[in-house]
Legacy VTK file of the C-alpha trace (Angstrom):
# vtk DataFile Version 3.0
C-alpha trace
ASCII
DATASET POLYDATA
POINTS 269 float
77.692 137.051 124.751
73.962 137.127 123.975
74.366 140.553 122.331
76.878 139.218 119.816
74.876 136.089 119.044
73.776 136.012 115.408
70.035 136.202 114.596
70.154 132.623 113.303
71.574 131.353 116.599
68.979 133.337 118.546
66.064 131.902 116.586
67.348 128.322 116.411
68.022 128.288 120.145
64.790 130.055 121.049
66.623 132.961 122.700
65.322 135.719 120.472
62.703 137.835 122.173
61.127 138.537 118.820
61.499 135.183 117.083
59.547 135.508 113.816
56.519 133.366 113.242
56.599 130.498 110.777
56.112 131.710 107.242
57.900 135.006 107.830
60.980 134.135 109.840
63.363 134.416 106.963
62.575 138.032 106.140
65.499 139.558 108.049
67.872 136.614 107.742
70.528 136.786 105.031
73.495 134.552 104.387
76.446 134.579 104.834
76.047 137.662 107.068
73.891 135.857 109.631
75.912 132.658 109.847
77.253 131.946 113.333
81.047 132.395 113.250
81.664 128.696 113.863
79.541 127.794 110.827
81.485 130.248 108.651
84.762 128.787 109.840
83.830 125.168 109.206
82.413 125.923 105.750
85.634 127.753 104.894
87.695 124.843 106.243
85.652 122.525 104.039
86.158 124.687 100.946
89.913 125.109 101.443
90.440 121.477 102.433
88.589 120.246 99.354
90.517 122.638 97.085
93.847 121.450 98.449
92.803 117.794 98.192
91.572 118.265 94.632
94.831 119.982 93.716
96.935 117.113 95.073
94.761 114.518 93.299
95.062 116.494 90.066
98.851 116.595 90.436
99.003 112.844 91.039
96.818 112.340 87.961
98.853 114.636 85.693
102.157 113.001 86.619
100.992 109.650 85.215
102.119 108.561 81.764
98.543 107.654 80.792
95.148 109.025 81.880
93.525 106.975 84.625
89.815 106.768 85.376
90.639 106.061 89.021
92.648 109.276 89.311
90.061 111.335 87.441
87.290 110.280 89.831
89.531 110.931 92.843
90.047 114.508 91.571
86.442 115.207 90.561
84.945 114.298 93.959
86.794 116.896 96.081
86.611 119.430 93.233
82.805 119.271 93.267
82.724 119.439 97.058
85.082 122.443 97.016
82.586 124.326 94.839
79.729 123.243 97.103
81.437 124.383 100.299
82.562 127.655 98.763
79.009 128.314 97.560
77.610 127.620 101.037
80.307 129.784 102.643
79.291 132.712 100.407
75.604 132.181 101.220
74.568 130.377 98.044
72.624 127.116 98.147
71.314 127.760 101.668
67.801 128.595 102.873
66.269 129.666 106.160
63.326 127.245 106.218
60.329 128.542 108.167
57.632 126.013 107.278
58.672 123.365 109.807
57.819 123.153 113.508
60.732 125.546 114.131
62.977 127.570 111.778
65.787 125.562 110.221
68.865 126.302 108.102
68.916 123.982 105.082
72.019 123.662 102.883
70.650 122.754 99.444
74.122 122.888 97.870
75.112 119.821 99.893
72.484 117.708 98.104
73.749 118.829 94.689
77.200 117.788 95.874
76.119 114.389 97.205
73.919 113.423 94.259
77.074 113.530 92.112
79.906 112.608 94.480
78.273 109.658 96.272
77.642 107.791 92.979
81.232 108.600 91.957
82.486 107.186 95.262
80.548 103.963 94.661
81.759 103.760 91.067
85.318 104.067 92.362
84.728 101.252 94.852
83.148 99.112 92.123
86.175 99.660 89.878
88.546 98.718 92.692
86.516 95.558 93.380
86.317 94.853 89.618
82.550 94.528 90.010
80.445 93.899 86.923
78.417 96.611 85.206
75.091 95.548 86.724
76.474 95.887 90.263
77.891 99.306 89.419
74.595 100.524 87.980
72.680 99.182 90.984
74.895 100.917 93.548
74.926 104.161 91.565
71.148 104.150 91.182
70.616 103.441 94.867
72.960 106.318 95.743
71.016 108.775 93.572
67.692 107.647 95.047
69.193 107.837 98.552
70.170 111.501 98.125
66.949 112.476 96.323
64.837 110.945 99.102
66.701 112.985 101.710
66.404 116.114 99.569
62.630 115.738 99.279
62.514 115.034 103.004
64.353 118.296 103.667
61.725 120.117 101.587
58.896 118.566 103.617
57.694 118.995 107.186
57.050 116.505 109.975
55.714 113.846 109.935
55.943 113.464 106.139
59.679 114.139 105.975
60.375 111.106 108.150
58.794 108.810 105.564
61.267 110.152 103.019
64.053 109.600 105.530
62.890 106.017 105.977
62.937 105.561 102.193
66.508 106.874 102.115
67.464 104.381 104.832
66.128 101.555 102.661
68.391 102.645 99.797
71.279 103.031 102.258
70.786 99.450 103.431
70.925 98.242 99.814
74.197 100.107 99.314
75.722 98.775 102.540
74.706 95.182 101.768
76.368 95.414 98.366
79.564 96.935 99.767
79.689 94.434 102.648
79.851 91.596 100.132
83.138 92.846 98.680
85.457 92.175 101.617
86.224 88.588 100.704
89.349 88.438 98.584
89.877 92.224 98.689
93.240 93.809 99.449
93.758 95.471 102.822
93.696 98.919 101.200
90.468 98.101 99.375
88.892 96.949 102.653
89.710 100.280 104.282
88.236 102.185 101.330
85.139 99.993 101.420
84.735 100.691 105.130
84.886 104.445 104.467
82.065 104.075 101.932
79.944 102.065 104.363
80.628 104.496 107.213
79.461 107.478 105.164
76.297 105.683 104.030
75.428 104.819 107.636
76.450 108.050 109.372
74.943 110.647 107.018
71.277 109.584 107.469
71.801 109.690 111.243
73.198 113.242 111.061
70.284 114.185 108.786
67.807 112.841 111.335
69.448 114.687 114.229
70.259 117.854 112.268
68.304 120.755 110.797
66.464 118.611 108.258
65.206 116.223 110.953
64.651 116.731 114.665
67.160 119.596 115.078
68.608 117.837 118.126
72.079 118.842 116.954
73.026 122.495 116.982
73.730 124.083 113.610
77.445 124.456 114.351
77.681 120.840 115.518
75.959 119.584 112.374
78.108 121.645 110.010
81.308 120.683 111.850
80.455 116.985 111.844
79.536 116.894 108.149
82.586 118.953 107.159
84.920 116.493 108.893
83.004 113.542 107.411
83.187 115.025 103.904
86.914 115.715 104.168
87.530 112.112 105.216
85.341 110.664 102.455
86.409 112.953 99.597
90.001 113.975 100.376
91.117 111.231 102.773
89.638 108.483 100.611
91.138 109.861 97.402
94.641 110.465 98.716
94.807 107.184 100.604
93.730 105.349 97.452
96.025 107.139 95.013
99.064 106.894 97.294
98.420 103.150 97.617
97.119 102.674 94.081
98.800 99.398 93.177
98.151 97.823 96.584
94.480 98.818 96.428
93.794 97.455 92.952
95.919 94.333 93.438
97.268 94.646 89.896
100.845 94.339 88.734
102.193 97.560 87.294
104.207 97.893 84.114
107.074 100.273 83.356
104.608 103.014 82.375
102.915 102.861 85.766
99.725 101.347 84.388
98.126 98.089 85.615
99.080 95.052 83.535
95.742 93.396 84.371
93.533 94.781 81.639
90.404 93.487 83.360
90.690 96.384 85.781
90.430 98.762 82.842
87.176 97.357 81.461
85.269 100.560 82.278
87.872 103.006 80.957
LINES 1 270
269 0 1 2 3 4 5 6 7 8 9 10 11 12 13 14 15 16 17 18 19 20 21 22 23 24 25 26 27 28 29 30 31 32 33 34 35 36 37 38 39 40 41 42 43 44 45 46 47 48 49 50 51 52 53 54 55 56 57 58 59 60 61 62 63 64 65 66 67 68 69 70 71 72 73 74 75 76 77 78 79 80 81 82 83 84 85 86 87 88 89 90 91 92 93 94 95 96 97 98 99 100 101 102 103 104 105 106 107 108 109 110 111 112 113 114 115 116 117 118 119 120 121 122 123 124 125 126 127 128 129 130 131 132 133 134 135 136 137 138 139 140 141 142 143 144 145 146 147 148 149 150 151 152 153 154 155 156 157 158 159 160 161 162 163 164 165 166 167 168 169 170 171 172 173 174 175 176 177 178 179 180 181 182 183 184 185 186 187 188 189 190 191 192 193 194 195 196 197 198 199 200 201 202 203 204 205 206 207 208 209 210 211 212 213 214 215 216 217 218 219 220 221 222 223 224 225 226 227 228 229 230 231 232 233 234 235 236 237 238 239 240 241 242 243 244 245 246 247 248 249 250 251 252 253 254 255 256 257 258 259 260 261 262 263 264 265 266 267 268
């Protein structure tokens, strides 16, 4: 089994007899050729799952009599993630980082994904809650700062990267506090969607801390598998659950054309 282990697995697990020194470890490592098989499989699952989810959301959007901002956002989120996962599966947007205490595999494409899709997720939740513009801007701004802080942390080494992680946690707390205040008076569907948003904001920094960017306590395959499942729940599961329960989630009466009669819910369209 050790003979078939990929070079990345050998180095990350300290089993390579000739593990390269920091600063030169990435010379013989190329992606996607040197991905462990499990990493390849989960990235492919992520890409295909996001493509299928985006396709279903697009179909649900196109069958409406009028364009809907809700449906557009639900389609855009998995579509962006599909491109991100496909890029990572083909070896783009990934780096073998050798400047840290031990070599790490860093997926830069994931940050490009999150800096767009997390704000979109929070905009969707703000629209469902009929939040005012200031609340929407605040949550969106905090989401962007949250992802950027983690990105800069991934570019840094210990102990400096943990300060950036702490900064991201501060922004995460601001997001969670805002979302937690929206349960009162919300529909049951909206509460579930809100919980998904809170869960992602809490779980992702923990995976970052335990994964390649942080302490590397999690194996690469475990990290990729966990984040792939989390992304599919947040992008595809969230979108389909919302669109299939659209009227119940928004709490609006629907007219003959399938559009909400409560025009207040369309204030951002």
